[in-house]
Phi, psi and omega in degrees: 000127179288170184296321180292322177294320179296321179295319178294320178297318179298312181298319180299317181293320180294314179297319179300319181295311184282338177291351175289346177079017184279343185291322178291119182093353181302322184282000175255357184244155175055232179270006181306319181301329176291315177301316180298309183297317182288323177297318178297319177301311185290318181297314181291339178293328188246345179290147170294165183293148174295151012263056178299155178272123182237128172260116178264096189260122187078029186278012177059221180281007169093023180305311181283330178299311182292324176298313180294321177298323178294337177274355177105007179280154175268097193252133175242121181262132175229132176213148183282341183267116179304324180302320182295321179290324175298316179295320177297322179297322178292321177298320180298334180277352179291145178300131177081002180292137174301153184263127175274149177288336179184156174210134182199155173288134180192166183253131181300339181275355182208074187285143183273045183229156180280161179302138173062032186259355183241147172274334181207147173236129174252120178254114177262281187285329190305319187288342175254339177269348172268102191275350178258138184304316183296326176292320179294319177296323178298318178294319179294320179293325175295318177300319179294320180300316186278349178280144170288163176295133185089354180291157187252141173250129172244107189246121182264144180215166177254138181280155183289352180256009183301308181294326180296313181297312180298317182296323177292315182296321186261001177077018181281344185293346180285347178275129185298320180294318179295318181297320178296319177301315179301316181299321178294319180297314181291323183282322187235346185087348184276123177259121176228112181290137178290156178300333180279356179231065188291346182266359178289168180306145178297164183306139189205176173239129182253124186269141159281145182307323180294320179292320177301313179298320181294318180294320179296319178294318179297335179276000174102006179270162166264110180284127184255344180158161177228131186237142174287142179274294182269333189058207179274004189295334182292346185278000179303137179298148178053057187304311184301316179295318180293320180295328180288340178270121187302319182292315180292323179301319180293326176295315178303313180295322180296319177298317180298319180292317182296329186260007186295341179285351178239082188302332184289354179284350181222180185281329185238151176218159180232122176268141178248126181217164183221143172280125185301144176295326178253126184295130178281147178302139175092358182245011174074192183248153176216000000 
């Protein structure tokens, strides 16, 4: 299969996955509330104060976009899936919904914004759904282009042990197809769901923290650190019941905070990077 055919296959699988409509509401189900709470903690730790301009690229149906807009940020949502923008549009029509500065279908590798127009860029899906390095670098360079000098990039990625951890906890590792998938992820970073596991996440690329930092640096950013989002805290037994208990919920969050320095302990991580105030040679002007 040629590269263009592979790209079409990848896009088809991704659209098929998200067209199921599961992304809207995902962060309210299962272990989603932990991901939501920790992402909000980490994002607000590094964003400039409102009313800074934030581009939420790959932001799905806009859960974080509307939250940030409610905090006073000037938020522009971009996502490659038309369904997500439709869902965001419906949310925008709800009574009392925060107002976004803009929302549109778009590709992280070709953003519809002018040079140096954002104070911050949040990258959610692009770094794991762009499975080829050059595509990921293109998305990172676009983020850099639209950032003002000194602007911050918050880039989310999936760790190569995500499926392994989930598979061990849920007993899925006893299946030969699942085990083979895990080996490929750990060995190459490439996630390909087996035909026998059609409900798993669409094809993706899973980063080791060192590789994530290297790609961000290669795109011209100054990498400042990578933090785990959930860490191992999501593995607590009876998560929903424990999360509903205020005391246990705080323990879960404390575990996630204590372990954030070791991103591979959990499924998601967030890299923090900055566009240099002084332009580095070879990266053009912005």
